[in-house]
C-alpha positions as a Python dict, from the first residue, in 0.01 Angstrom:
ca = {
    (1, 'X'): (0, 0, 0),
    (2, 'X'): (-13, -281, -170),
    (3, 'X'): (-45, -588, 67),
    (4, 'X'): (-311, -350, 177),
    (5, 'X'): (-515, -378, -152),
    (6, 'X'): (-441, -775, -114),
    (7, 'X'): (-600, -771, 233),
    (8, 'X'): (-821, -501, 143),
    (9, 'X'): (-907, -733, -195),
    (10, 'X'): (-876, -1011, -33),
    (11, 'X'): (-1143, -895, 243),
    (12, 'X'): (-1329, -752, -43),
    (13, 'X'): (-1310, -1117, -193),
    (14, 'X'): (-1451, -1240, 45),
    (15, 'X'): (-1753, -1014, 148),
    (16, 'X'): (-1826, -1060, -202),
    (17, 'X'): (-1781, -1433, -160),
    (18, 'X'): (-1946, -1451, 157),
    (19, 'X'): (-2269, -1232, -30),
    (20, 'X'): (-2283, -1445, -314),
    (21, 'X'): (-2307, -1767, -95),
    (22, 'X'): (-2573, -1598, 110),
    (23, 'X'): (-2735, -1522, -160),
    (24, 'X'): (-2731, -1824, -325),
    (25, 'X'): (-2816, -2050, 34),
    (26, 'X'): (-3109, -1763, -9),
    (27, 'X'): (-3198, -1846, -338),
    (28, 'X'): (-3147, -2271, -310),
    (29, 'X'): (-3367, -2207, 43),
    (30, 'X'): (-3630, -2050, -208),
    (31, 'X'): (-3592, -2286, -494),
    (32, 'X'): (-3661, -2570, -235),
    (33, 'X'): (-3942, -2426, -82),
    (34, 'X'): (-4064, -2388, -326),
    (35, 'X'): (-4005, -2721, -479),
    (36, 'X'): (-4117, -2819, -161),
    (37, 'X'): (-4449, -2637, -215),
    (38, 'X'): (-4479, -2784, -618),
    (39, 'X'): (-4467, -3124, -453),
    (40, 'X'): (-4708, -3055, -166),
    (41, 'X'): (-4894, -2880, -461),
    (42, 'X'): (-4884, -3191, -734),
    (43, 'X'): (-4963, -3416, -439),
    (44, 'X'): (-5294, -3221, -342),
    (45, 'X'): (-5344, -3287, -765),
    (46, 'X'): (-5270, -3625, -726),
    (47, 'X'): (-5471, -3687, -460),
    (48, 'X'): (-5770, -3519, -677),
    (49, 'X'): (-5658, -3700, -961),
    (50, 'X'): (-5728, -4045, -764),
    (51, 'X'): (-6040, -3900, -622),
    (52, 'X'): (-6193, -3820, -961),
    (53, 'X'): (-5994, -4074, -1136),
    (54, 'X'): (-6243, -4282, -810),
    (55, 'X'): (-6554, -4110, -957),
    (56, 'X'): (-6479, -4125, -1261),
    (57, 'X'): (-6497, -4513, -1236),
    (58, 'X'): (-6799, -4494, -1047),
    (59, 'X'): (-6976, -4283, -1297),
    (60, 'X'): (-6847, -4512, -1504),
    (61, 'X'): (-6988, -4786, -1329),
    (62, 'X'): (-7315, -4569, -1302),
    (63, 'X'): (-7338, -4500, -1608),
    (64, 'X'): (-7279, -4928, -1710),
    (65, 'X'): (-7580, -4946, -1483),
    (66, 'X'): (-7797, -4700, -1655),
    (67, 'X'): (-7700, -4844, -2002),
    (68, 'X'): (-7761, -5186, -1862),
    (69, 'X'): (-8160, -5062, -1735),
    (70, 'X'): (-8195, -4898, -2036),
    (71, 'X'): (-8101, -5213, -2202),
    (72, 'X'): (-8360, -5355, -2028),
    (73, 'X'): (-8625, -5070, -2019),
    (74, 'X'): (-8609, -5144, -2402),
    (75, 'X'): (-8632, -5495, -2376),
    (76, 'X'): (-8931, -5484, -2183),
    (77, 'X'): (-9084, -5205, -2359),
    (78, 'X'): (-9012, -5441, -2698),
    (79, 'X'): (-9196, -5707, -2515),
    (80, 'X'): (-9465, -5481, -2428),
    (81, 'X'): (-9510, -5341, -2784),
    (82, 'X'): (-9506, -5674, -2919),
    (83, 'X'): (-9756, -5787, -2614),
    (84, 'X'): (-9961, -5477, -2677),
    (85, 'X'): (-10010, -5570, -3078),
    (86, 'X'): (-10050, -5911, -3036),
    (87, 'X'): (-10350, -5802, -2735),
    (88, 'X'): (-10484, -5571, -2982),
    (89, 'X'): (-10484, -5809, -3249),
    (90, 'X'): (-10673, -6063, -3027),
    (91, 'X'): (-10896, -5708, -2916),
    (92, 'X'): (-10967, -5693, -3247),
    (93, 'X'): (-11062, -6047, -3328),
    (94, 'X'): (-11264, -6075, -2988),
    (95, 'X'): (-11448, -5765, -3092),
    (96, 'X'): (-11542, -5920, -3459),
    (97, 'X'): (-11622, -6200, -3262),
    (98, 'X'): (-11819, -5988, -3000),
    (99, 'X'): (-11980, -5783, -3277),
    (100, 'X'): (-12078, -6106, -3460),
    (101, 'X'): (-12209, -6289, -3161),
    (102, 'X'): (-12456, -5893, -3047),
    (103, 'X'): (-12610, -5959, -3365),
    (104, 'X'): (-12645, -6364, -3339),
    (105, 'X'): (-12835, -6216, -2996),
    (106, 'X'): (-12992, -5910, -3136),
    (107, 'X'): (-13167, -6182, -3410),
    (108, 'X'): (-13227, -6444, -3160),
    (109, 'X'): (-13367, -6185, -2905),
    (110, 'X'): (-13582, -6138, -3207),
    (111, 'X'): (-13749, -6489, -3260),
    (112, 'X'): (-13764, -6509, -2881),
    (113, 'X'): (-14086, -6343, -2716),
    (114, 'X'): (-14182, -6263, -2362),
    (115, 'X'): (-14378, -6531, -2167),
    (116, 'X'): (-14678, -6298, -2218),
    (117, 'X'): (-14637, -6250, -2583),
    (118, 'X'): (-14597, -6644, -2542),
    (119, 'X'): (-14921, -6709, -2424),
    (120, 'X'): (-15134, -6445, -2610),
    (121, 'X'): (-14991, -6646, -2921),
    (122, 'X'): (-15115, -6946, -2782),
    (123, 'X'): (-15434, -6909, -2649),
    (124, 'X'): (-15500, -6706, -3043),
    (125, 'X'): (-15357, -7035, -3216),
    (126, 'X'): (-15603, -7224, -2976),
    (127, 'X'): (-15920, -7055, -2845),
    (128, 'X'): (-16155, -7190, -3132),
    (129, 'X'): (-16079, -7535, -3089),
    (130, 'X'): (-16174, -7510, -2713),
    (131, 'X'): (-16605, -7506, -2738),
    (132, 'X'): (-16878, -7469, -2402),
    (133, 'X'): (-17009, -7778, -2360),
    (134, 'X'): (-17398, -7733, -2140),
    (135, 'X'): (-17576, -8031, -2097),
    (136, 'X'): (-17974, -7980, -1935),
    (137, 'X'): (-18084, -8292, -1716),
    (138, 'X'): (-18501, -8381, -1660),
    (139, 'X'): (-18565, -8559, -1363),
    (140, 'X'): (-18855, -8766, -1263),
    (141, 'X'): (-19051, -8875, -1011),
    (142, 'X'): (-19113, -9230, -939),
    (143, 'X'): (-19463, -9195, -1136),
    (144, 'X'): (-19278, -9071, -1424),
    (145, 'X'): (-19409, -8714, -1396),
    (146, 'X'): (-19119, -8411, -1426),
    (147, 'X'): (-18980, -8339, -1054),
    (148, 'X'): (-18911, -8007, -1184),
    (149, 'X'): (-19052, -7865, -1492),
    (150, 'X'): (-18670, -7632, -1584),
    (151, 'X'): (-18391, -7899, -1625),
    (152, 'X'): (-18068, -7894, -1432),
    (153, 'X'): (-17841, -7762, -1621),
    (154, 'X'): (-17437, -7851, -1621),
    (155, 'X'): (-17174, -7684, -1824),
    (156, 'X'): (-16828, -7735, -1852),
    (157, 'X'): (-16531, -7706, -2106),
    (158, 'X'): (-16417, -7890, -2430),
    (159, 'X'): (-16211, -7954, -2654),
    (160, 'X'): (-16120, -8040, -3018),
    (161, 'X'): (-15879, -8305, -3072),
    (162, 'X'): (-15764, -8526, -3299),
    (163, 'X'): (-15928, -8509, -3729),
    (164, 'X'): (-16116, -8215, -3537),
    (165, 'X'): (-16437, -8426, -3481),
    (166, 'X'): (-16389, -8555, -3182),
    (167, 'X'): (-16406, -8352, -2871),
    (168, 'X'): (-16249, -8403, -2499),
    (169, 'X'): (-16444, -8315, -2188),
    (170, 'X'): (-16488, -8430, -1814),
    (171, 'X'): (-16696, -8675, -1810),
    (172, 'X'): (-16859, -8566, -1392),
    (173, 'X'): (-16988, -8259, -1671),
    (174, 'X'): (-17256, -8447, -1829),
    (175, 'X'): (-17312, -8684, -1594),
    (176, 'X'): (-17237, -8505, -1220),
    (177, 'X'): (-17396, -8752, -1040),
    (178, 'X'): (-17164, -9005, -1046),
    (179, 'X'): (-16877, -8770, -884),
    (180, 'X'): (-17173, -8583, -659),
    (181, 'X'): (-17208, -8782, -331),
    (182, 'X'): (-17431, -8496, -211),
    (183, 'X'): (-17628, -8583, -608),
    (184, 'X'): (-17629, -8894, -589),
    (185, 'X'): (-17744, -8915, -222),
    (186, 'X'): (-18039, -8658, -309),
    (187, 'X'): (-18099, -8853, -589),
    (188, 'X'): (-18172, -9191, -469),
    (189, 'X'): (-18308, -9062, -137),
    (190, 'X'): (-18633, -8920, -369),
    (191, 'X'): (-18600, -9234, -556),
    (192, 'X'): (-18584, -8974, -900),
    (193, 'X'): (-18415, -9095, -1242),
    (194, 'X'): (-18282, -8912, -1500),
    (195, 'X'): (-18529, -8907, -1802),
    (196, 'X'): (-18386, -8737, -2091),
    (197, 'X'): (-18044, -8528, -2117),
    (198, 'X'): (-18001, -8256, -2416),
    (199, 'X'): (-17612, -8194, -2490),
    (200, 'X'): (-17458, -7930, -2679),
    (201, 'X'): (-17162, -7714, -2711),
    (202, 'X'): (-17131, -7396, -2838),
    (203, 'X'): (-16857, -7323, -3057),
    (204, 'X'): (-16581, -7007, -3053),
    (205, 'X'): (-16766, -6717, -3164),
    (206, 'X'): (-17123, -6802, -3079),
    (207, 'X'): (-17396, -6653, -2885),
    (208, 'X'): (-17462, -6888, -2567),
    (209, 'X'): (-17744, -6693, -2358),
    (210, 'X'): (-18045, -6490, -2423),
    (211, 'X'): (-18165, -6180, -2236),
    (212, 'X'): (-18372, -6474, -1955),
    (213, 'X'): (-18049, -6599, -1911),
    (214, 'X'): (-18171, -6901, -2063),
    (215, 'X'): (-17938, -7131, -2326),
    (216, 'X'): (-17997, -7111, -2711),
    (217, 'X'): (-17985, -7423, -2819),
    (218, 'X'): (-18025, -7334, -3144),
    (219, 'X'): (-17708, -7155, -3228),
    (220, 'X'): (-17502, -7501, -3066),
    (221, 'X'): (-17417, -7824, -3217),
    (222, 'X'): (-17690, -8023, -3047),
    (223, 'X'): (-17697, -8417, -3024),
    (224, 'X'): (-18134, -8409, -3058),
    (225, 'X'): (-17970, -8225, -3431),
    (226, 'X'): (-17775, -8537, -3473),
    (227, 'X'): (-17470, -8321, -3555),
    (228, 'X'): (-17336, -8433, -3172),
    (229, 'X'): (-17288, -8798, -3004),
    (230, 'X'): (-17105, -8942, -2685),
    (231, 'X'): (-16927, -9199, -2823),
    (232, 'X'): (-16685, -9271, -2507),
    (233, 'X'): (-16731, -9239, -2174),
    (234, 'X'): (-16397, -9385, -1914),
    (235, 'X'): (-16447, -9706, -1721),
    (236, 'X'): (-16662, -9628, -1393),
    (237, 'X'): (-16484, -9711, -1077),
    (238, 'X'): (-16755, -9676, -851),
    (239, 'X'): (-16667, -9638, -472),
    (240, 'X'): (-17029, -9698, -191),
    (241, 'X'): (-17012, -9487, 27),
    (242, 'X'): (-17261, -9499, 349),
    (243, 'X'): (-17399, -9211, 444),
    (244, 'X'): (-17698, -9084, 747),
    (245, 'X'): (-17813, -8768, 455),
    (246, 'X'): (-17879, -8448, 732),
    (247, 'X'): (-18119, -8422, 967),
    (248, 'X'): (-18064, -8828, 1058),
    (249, 'X'): (-18202, -8927, 797),
    (250, 'X'): (-18140, -9350, 714),
    (251, 'X'): (-17867, -9471, 592),
    (252, 'X'): (-17834, -9543, 259),
    (253, 'X'): (-17579, -9630, 47),
    (254, 'X'): (-17447, -9408, -261),
    (255, 'X'): (-17185, -9512, -524),
    (256, 'X'): (-17000, -9226, -647),
    (257, 'X'): (-16616, -9181, -796),
    (258, 'X'): (-16425, -9126, -533),
    (259, 'X'): (-16087, -9018, -564),
    (260, 'X'): (-16039, -9137, -913),
    (261, 'X'): (-16032, -8854, -1142),
    (262, 'X'): (-15785, -9033, -1448),
    (263, 'X'): (-16141, -9209, -1548),
    (264, 'X'): (-16332, -8895, -1542),
    (265, 'X'): (-16321, -8810, -1905),
    (266, 'X'): (-16581, -8850, -2192),
    (267, 'X'): (-16509, -8844, -2585),
    (268, 'X'): (-16808, -8684, -2798),
    (269, 'X'): (-16865, -8756, -3179),
    (270, 'X'): (-16937, -8429, -3428),
    (271, 'X'): (-17115, -8588, -3713),
    (272, 'X'): (-17084, -8337, -4076),
    (273, 'X'): (-16922, -8093, -3898),
    (274, 'X'): (-16528, -8042, -3792),
    (275, 'X'): (-16328, -7769, -3540),
    (276, 'X'): (-15978, -7704, -3566),
    (277, 'X'): (-15844, -7940, -3356),
    (278, 'X'): (-15538, -7892, -3112),
    (279, 'X'): (-15247, -8181, -3047),
    (280, 'X'): (-15140, -8393, -2768),
    (281, 'X'): (-14868, -8442, -2659),
    (282, 'X'): (-14646, -8708, -2790),
    (283, 'X'): (-14652, -9009, -2552),
    (284, 'X'): (-14276, -9035, -2519),
    (285, 'X'): (-14263, -8654, -2431),
    (286, 'X'): (-14210, -8560, -2018),
    (287, 'X'): (-14379, -8234, -1834),
    (288, 'X'): (-14157, -8131, -1639),
    (289, 'X'): (-14204, -7934, -1319),
    (290, 'X'): (-14214, -7566, -1283),
    (291, 'X'): (-14330, -7617, -1635),
    (292, 'X'): (-14476, -7303, -1766),
    (293, 'X'): (-14890, -7401, -1887),
    (294, 'X'): (-15204, -7202, -2008),
    (295, 'X'): (-15548, -7341, -1912),
    (296, 'X'): (-15867, -7263, -2109),
    (297, 'X'): (-16191, -7301, -2023),
    (298, 'X'): (-16528, -7107, -1911),
    (299, 'X'): (-16553, -7031, -1568),
    (300, 'X'): (-16887, -7038, -1398),
    (301, 'X'): (-16801, -6663, -1259),
    (302, 'X'): (-16849, -6555, -1598),
    (303, 'X'): (-17089, -6401, -1788),
    (304, 'X'): (-17164, -6507, -2085),
    (305, 'X'): (-17475, -6290, -2198),
    (306, 'X'): (-17451, -6141, -2493),
    (307, 'X'): (-17155, -6175, -2573),
    (308, 'X'): (-16941, -6353, -2828),
    (309, 'X'): (-16819, -6738, -2682),
    (310, 'X'): (-16410, -6742, -2592),
    (311, 'X'): (-16256, -6924, -2313),
    (312, 'X'): (-16079, -6737, -2085),
    (313, 'X'): (-15675, -6840, -2032),
    (314, 'X'): (-15508, -6877, -1701),
    (315, 'X'): (-15153, -6911, -1667),
    (316, 'X'): (-14911, -7103, -1421),
    (317, 'X'): (-14692, -7369, -1375),
    (318, 'X'): (-14685, -7760, -1296),
    (319, 'X'): (-14644, -7802, -954),
    (320, 'X'): (-14618, -8143, -978),
    (321, 'X'): (-14678, -8454, -1111),
    (322, 'X'): (-14903, -8777, -1024),
    (323, 'X'): (-14930, -9105, -1155),
    (324, 'X'): (-15126, -9060, -1447),
    (325, 'X'): (-15187, -8666, -1370),
    (326, 'X'): (-15097, -8309, -1323),
    (327, 'X'): (-15120, -8068, -1016),
    (328, 'X'): (-15102, -7736, -1169),
    (329, 'X'): (-15092, -7376, -1037),
    (330, 'X'): (-15350, -7150, -1285),
    (331, 'X'): (-15634, -7006, -1149),
    (332, 'X'): (-15978, -7325, -1140),
    (333, 'X'): (-16251, -7264, -1121),
    (334, 'X'): (-16577, -7502, -1198),
    (335, 'X'): (-16659, -7452, -1521),
    (336, 'X'): (-16278, -7508, -1597),
    (337, 'X'): (-16360, -7908, -1547),
    (338, 'X'): (-16269, -8040, -1984),
    (339, 'X'): (-16048, -7766, -2046),
    (340, 'X'): (-15698, -7879, -2193),
    (341, 'X'): (-15398, -7766, -1997),
    (342, 'X'): (-15115, -7701, -2307),
    (343, 'X'): (-14748, -7617, -2244),
    (344, 'X'): (-14575, -7336, -2398),
    (345, 'X'): (-14524, -7542, -2745),
    (346, 'X'): (-14914, -7514, -2734),
    (347, 'X'): (-14933, -7893, -2718),
    (348, 'X'): (-15218, -8052, -2478),
    (349, 'X'): (-15047, -8193, -2174),
    (350, 'X'): (-15335, -8240, -1946),
    (351, 'X'): (-15720, -8174, -1914),
    (352, 'X'): (-15872, -8004, -1622),
    (353, 'X'): (-16082, -8231, -1351),
    (354, 'X'): (-16098, -8123, -994),
    (355, 'X'): (-15998, -7836, -832),
    (356, 'X'): (-15769, -7943, -623),
    (357, 'X'): (-15707, -7654, -328),
    (358, 'X'): (-15902, -7347, -389),
    (359, 'X'): (-15669, -7122, -155),
    (360, 'X'): (-15358, -7259, -258),
    (361, 'X'): (-15511, -7223, -626),
    (362, 'X'): (-15426, -7581, -759),
    (363, 'X'): (-15610, -7776, -1010),
    (364, 'X'): (-15569, -8184, -1105),
    (365, 'X'): (-15545, -8268, -1462),
    (366, 'X'): (-15521, -8607, -1629),
    (367, 'X'): (-15218, -8610, -1801),
    (368, 'X'): (-15172, -8670, -2162),
    (369, 'X'): (-15060, -9001, -2166),
    (370, 'X'): (-15372, -9058, -2031),
    (371, 'X'): (-15578, -8840, -2290),
    (372, 'X'): (-15429, -9043, -2579),
    (373, 'X'): (-15573, -9386, -2427),
    (374, 'X'): (-15867, -9273, -2343),
    (375, 'X'): (-15907, -9087, -2741),
    (376, 'X'): (-15821, -9416, -2860),
    (377, 'X'): (-16081, -9563, -2660),
    (378, 'X'): (-16308, -9328, -2840),
    (379, 'X'): (-16204, -9426, -3155),
    (380, 'X'): (-16248, -9769, -3114),
    (381, 'X'): (-16595, -9771, -3053),
    (382, 'X'): (-16668, -9482, -3327),
    (383, 'X'): (-16512, -9764, -3532),
    (384, 'X'): (-16719, -10032, -3364),
    (385, 'X'): (-17071, -9782, -3403),
    (386, 'X'): (-17018, -9678, -3772),
    (387, 'X'): (-17013, -10040, -3835),
    (388, 'X'): (-17264, -10113, -3632),
    (389, 'X'): (-17486, -9821, -3817),
    (390, 'X'): (-17342, -9970, -4137),
    (391, 'X'): (-17501, -10269, -4060),
    (392, 'X'): (-17832, -10158, -4000),
    (393, 'X'): (-17881, -9991, -4295),
    (394, 'X'): (-17823, -10299, -4465),
    (395, 'X'): (-18047, -10474, -4307),
    (396, 'X'): (-18267, -10194, -4386),
    (397, 'X'): (-18178, -10199, -4740),
    (398, 'X'): (-18269, -10566, -4766),
    (399, 'X'): (-18583, -10506, -4594),
    (400, 'X'): (-18716, -10264, -4823),
    (401, 'X'): (-18596, -10474, -5109),
    (402, 'X'): (-18763, -10812, -4965),
    (403, 'X'): (-19037, -10539, -4932),
    (404, 'X'): (-19018, -10474, -5261),
    (405, 'X'): (-19051, -10846, -5397),
}
C-alpha cells in the first residue's frame, strides 16, 4: 500500500513534472516567438527609423538649400531694391531735367518761326525798300525826227541800299540794247539812236498806272525833277557779233554784252529824299547751296493798274554758286531784273539779272560781294560828282562876284 502510494506518488509527481515541463516549454516557445516577433518588429522599426533618418537628412539638405535660395533671393531682392531706389532717384532727376528741356524747347519753339512766318516777316520788313524802275526811251531817225511818238518803255526792279539815298538795279533795265542782240541789230540796221530817256522810280504805296495804262510819272521820283540821277554804270564788256538778220539782210556787226552778267549793274542816287535801305550781307559771309532765299520784284505779268505799288515775293533756294553769281530756284520773270535776293536773315546776298532757265524755274543773280564792289564804285563817282558840283557852284559864285565889280 505504501509502495503503491509511493509509486502513485512517483507517477503523479512524474506526470506533474511532465506537465510542468511541457507547460514551461510551451511558455518558452511562446516567449521565443514573441521575442522573434519583437525582433522582427524592432528590425522593421529600425529600418523605418533609418529610412526616416535618411529622409530627415534629405529634408534638412532641402531645407538648407531652400534657406540658401531664400538668402540669395533676399540678397537679390535687396540688390534690386537698391537698384530700384537708385533708378527712381535717376528717373526723378531725369524727369526733372526732361521737364526743364521741355520748358526750354517750348521757349525756343515760341521764338522759332516756320518758313512761311519767317518769309512773311522778311517781306514786311523789306517791301518798302523795293522800287519799280521805269524808263522811257525816245528813238530818233537819222534826220532827227522821232521814229515813233510813243517812247519805248522798259521796266524792272530796284532796291534802296547804304544810307537810303542809293538804288541798285540792273543795267539792262536802263540800257536794254546793250544786252539784247535783236534790239541792237534793229537800231543799227535802221540807223536809229536813243535821243532822250526819262527815268523814274515808284515807291511802295504809290499808284503807277492810270486808266489808259500810261505810267503816272507825276506819282514817281523822276530824273527830270532833279531828285534822281544815275551815278554809276558797271563797266561795259562788249562782244562783237556778226549777224545776217532776218530775210537774208546784209551781215552786220553789233556789240552786246554776251555771257557777262557780272557787269549788269547800275546805281541811282536820290537827291533830297531817302528810302528805307536793305543791308548787304557781310563780304566774309558765305552763301550756302540749298540755303533758303526770297526774291522781290515787279514781274511783267503783275497788273499794276489802280493798285498800290508793292513788290511780289517768290521763295526758293540757292541751287548753285558760280564766279560772282548765284543760281536760284525762285520764280523769275521779266521785270524781276534788279530785284534783291534775300537770305533768311533778311540781308541782300544777290541781285536778279537773268532768267537762266524758264522751264526749270531758275534765275541768275549777281552775288553780294560783286554788289558791294559796284556800290563802292557808285560812292566814288558820287563823291567826284559832288566835288565837281561844288566847283561849278563856286565858279558861278566867283563869276557873279566879278560881274558885280
